[in-house]
DODREN-468043 format. One record per residue (C-alpha): chain; residue number from 0; residue in one letter; x, y, z. Coordinates in steps of 0.02 Angstrom, whole numbers, plus 50000, padded with zeros to 5 digits. Each point is the difference from the previous one (the first is absolute). Example, Ala and Ser with C-alpha at 12.3 -4.5 7.8 and 13.67 -1.06 7.14 Angstrom:
2
<pt cadena="A" num="0" residuo="A" x="50615" y="49775" z="50390"/>
<pt cadena="A" num="1" residuo="S" x="50069" y="50172" z="49967"/>
This chain:
64
<pt cadena="A" num="0" residuo="X" x="50813" y="51696" z="51289"/>
<pt cadena="A" num="1" residuo="X" x="50119" y="50112" z="50096"/>
<pt cadena="A" num="2" residuo="X" x="49983" y="50145" z="49879"/>
<pt cadena="A" num="3" residuo="X" x="49812" y="50004" z="50023"/>
<pt cadena="A" num="4" residuo="X" x="50023" y="50034" z="50186"/>
<pt cadena="A" num="5" residuo="X" x="50099" y="50158" z="49958"/>
<pt cadena="A" num="6" residuo="X" x="50144" y="49959" z="50116"/>
<pt cadena="A" num="7" residuo="X" x="50142" y="50124" z="49967"/>
<pt cadena="A" num="8" residuo="X" x="50150" y="49913" z="49922"/>
<pt cadena="A" num="9" residuo="X" x="50114" y="50076" z="50133"/>
<pt cadena="A" num="10" residuo="X" x="49914" y="49894" z="50133"/>
<pt cadena="A" num="11" residuo="X" x="50035" y="49837" z="49909"/>
<pt cadena="A" num="12" residuo="X" x="50134" y="49885" z="50068"/>
<pt cadena="A" num="13" residuo="X" x="50116" y="49874" z="49921"/>
<pt cadena="A" num="14" residuo="X" x="49971" y="49818" z="50046"/>
<pt cadena="A" num="15" residuo="X" x="50111" y="49848" z="49972"/>
<pt cadena="A" num="16" residuo="X" x="49896" y="49847" z="49955"/>
<pt cadena="A" num="17" residuo="X" x="50089" y="49836" z="50036"/>
<pt cadena="A" num="18" residuo="X" x="49930" y="49857" z="49897"/>
<pt cadena="A" num="19" residuo="X" x="50036" y="49814" z="49990"/>
<pt cadena="A" num="20" residuo="X" x="50091" y="49926" z="49851"/>
<pt cadena="A" num="21" residuo="X" x="50031" y="50077" z="49831"/>
<pt cadena="A" num="22" residuo="X" x="50154" y="50086" z="49930"/>
<pt cadena="A" num="23" residuo="X" x="49994" y="50140" z="50127"/>
<pt cadena="A" num="24" residuo="X" x="49930" y="49980" z="50174"/>
<pt cadena="A" num="25" residuo="X" x="49959" y="50182" z="50032"/>
<pt cadena="A" num="26" residuo="X" x="49902" y="50136" z="49912"/>
<pt cadena="A" num="27" residuo="X" x="49982" y="50186" z="50040"/>
<pt cadena="A" num="28" residuo="X" x="49834" y="50093" z="49994"/>
<pt cadena="A" num="29" residuo="X" x="49954" y="50180" z="50042"/>
<pt cadena="A" num="30" residuo="X" x="49829" y="50007" z="50083"/>
<pt cadena="A" num="31" residuo="X" x="49905" y="50094" z="50137"/>
<pt cadena="A" num="32" residuo="X" x="49982" y="49846" z="50114"/>
<pt cadena="A" num="33" residuo="X" x="50040" y="49814" z="50014"/>
<pt cadena="A" num="34" residuo="X" x="49832" y="49940" z="49937"/>
<pt cadena="A" num="35" residuo="X" x="50013" y="50097" z="49837"/>
<pt cadena="A" num="36" residuo="X" x="50184" y="49952" z="49985"/>
<pt cadena="A" num="37" residuo="X" x="49949" y="49816" z="50009"/>
<pt cadena="A" num="38" residuo="X" x="49868" y="50019" z="49864"/>
<pt cadena="A" num="39" residuo="X" x="50118" y="50101" z="49889"/>
<pt cadena="A" num="40" residuo="X" x="50136" y="49868" z="50016"/>
<pt cadena="A" num="41" residuo="X" x="49879" y="49860" z="49956"/>
<pt cadena="A" num="42" residuo="X" x="49941" y="50100" z="49850"/>
<pt cadena="A" num="43" residuo="X" x="50177" y="50036" z="49938"/>
<pt cadena="A" num="44" residuo="X" x="50070" y="49826" z="50029"/>
<pt cadena="A" num="45" residuo="X" x="49872" y="49860" z="50007"/>
<pt cadena="A" num="46" residuo="X" x="49838" y="49984" z="50098"/>
<pt cadena="A" num="47" residuo="X" x="50049" y="49826" z="50061"/>
<pt cadena="A" num="48" residuo="X" x="50170" y="50042" z="50075"/>
<pt cadena="A" num="49" residuo="X" x="50028" y="49970" z="50184"/>
<pt cadena="A" num="50" residuo="X" x="50047" y="50159" z="50092"/>
<pt cadena="A" num="51" residuo="X" x="50109" y="49959" z="50149"/>
<pt cadena="A" num="52" residuo="X" x="50029" y="50173" z="50073"/>
<pt cadena="A" num="53" residuo="X" x="49962" y="50184" z="49968"/>
<pt cadena="A" num="54" residuo="X" x="50114" y="50127" z="50081"/>
<pt cadena="A" num="55" residuo="X" x="50013" y="50188" z="49986"/>
<pt cadena="A" num="56" residuo="X" x="50164" y="50066" z="49930"/>
<pt cadena="A" num="57" residuo="X" x="50058" y="50167" z="50067"/>
<pt cadena="A" num="58" residuo="X" x="50138" y="50031" z="49872"/>
<pt cadena="A" num="59" residuo="X" x="49946" y="50044" z="49822"/>
<pt cadena="A" num="60" residuo="X" x="50159" y="49942" z="49913"/>
<pt cadena="A" num="61" residuo="X" x="49991" y="49865" z="49867"/>
<pt cadena="A" num="62" residuo="X" x="49821" y="50045" z="49955"/>
<pt cadena="A" num="63" residuo="X" x="49953" y="50041" z="49821"/>
């Protein structure tokens, strides 16, 4: 979805997705905005997870 909008990859931000339950309670996603970050996280993890919080991360360490 995001690639079809032709948003330059340099403008994308890193988001920390905090979820409820599971082995890990946070997940990192690189996306242009919070809405797309939410849909990407649900696609990568599970569509039925409960997302508690989405916050932008300024530091790029510990990613990929």
